[in-house]
Structure formats: structure tokens, C-alpha cells
N, C-alpha and C positions, 0 to 999 in steps of 0.2 A: 200441697194441701194440708189444712189445718185440722184440728181436733173435731170442731163442729162439722166439717166435711165428711170426715169417716163417721162420725156418729150418726149422722143424717143417712148415710148410706146403709149402715149396718141396722138400725133401729127403724123398723117399717112404720111405727106409730109417730115418729118425729115428724112435726110439721113441714120440715123441709126434705123429706125422704124422696118424694117425687122429683123435685127439683135437682137434688143431687144425683139421682138415678140418670135423670136426663143428660146432665152435664157429663157425667161418666160415659155414657152412651155416645154422645156427640164427640167426646175426646178419642174414643175408641175407634170411631168411623173416621176421624182425621188422623188417626194412628199417632196421638199426641200422648203425653204421659205427663203426670204431675210431680212436683218436687216437694218433698217432705223430709222430716228427720226422725231418727229414732227416739227423740224427746217427745214428738206429737204421738208416735205410736204408743208409747208409754202412758202419756196422758189420757189418750183414747181408751187404753185398756183400763186405766184407773176409773174414767168416767163410767165406762160400761158396768163395771163392777159395782161402783158406788150407787147406781141408779137402778140396780137389780137386773142388770142384762148380763150377769157373768156367764150364762149359758150360751151367749153369742160369741164369746172370746175364742173358743177353738175355730169357728168359721173365719173370724176376722183375722187370726193369726195364719191360718192356711191361705187365705186370700192375699194379704198385704205383707205377710212376714216372710215370704218365700224368696229365694235367690233370683227368680224370674223377674222380680220388680226391683232388684238391687243394681246400683251400678258405682255407688260412692259410699264409702264407709261401710260397705256390706249391705246396703238397703236402699238408698235413696234413688229414685228415678232422675235421670239426666235432663229431660226435656220439660218445658213449661208449656202448657196450653196456650197462655196468653202470648208467649214469645213465639209459637209456631204460627199463630194467626197474624201476627204484625211483620213477619218476614216478607 
């Protein structure tokens, strides 16, 4: 997942929020995960701060910066949603 996906999930006023939420719910039903990197997380945190959503950072960090979502390099989910569908 890239910065725009995380941003849309966190910022309810974003025009893609509902779509991002639906994709995440579908992935959850299919027990699929997304692949991302710590660079994307840093970029998302910077974007949230720059656009005036710094108050959302604690929730973002709790949700996406916890070991439960980590498998490689201390953070990155191992399975891609697209890969799980094509199998």
C-alpha cells in the first residue's frame, strides 16, 4: 500500500476514504494483507502533519506501526491482496 491509500483510510474527508475503507474491509474478509514499507509510513506521517492532520498520527501509529502488522524489516505485511486473488 502506498501513501495515498493510508492517507485515504485515515482522513475521513478525503475523497477516496470510503473506497479505501471498502478495500481494507474486503481484504480483511479474504484474510489478505498489504505490502508496504517504512518509507511509505514516514511519508504518510509527514503528509498528515503537513496537511494539518497531526492529531491523527497517534491513531495511525497505533494501527499501522505495531508488531502485529510486521513481518519483514520489523514492519511490512508479507502477503499482497492482488497476489492472493490470482492464486
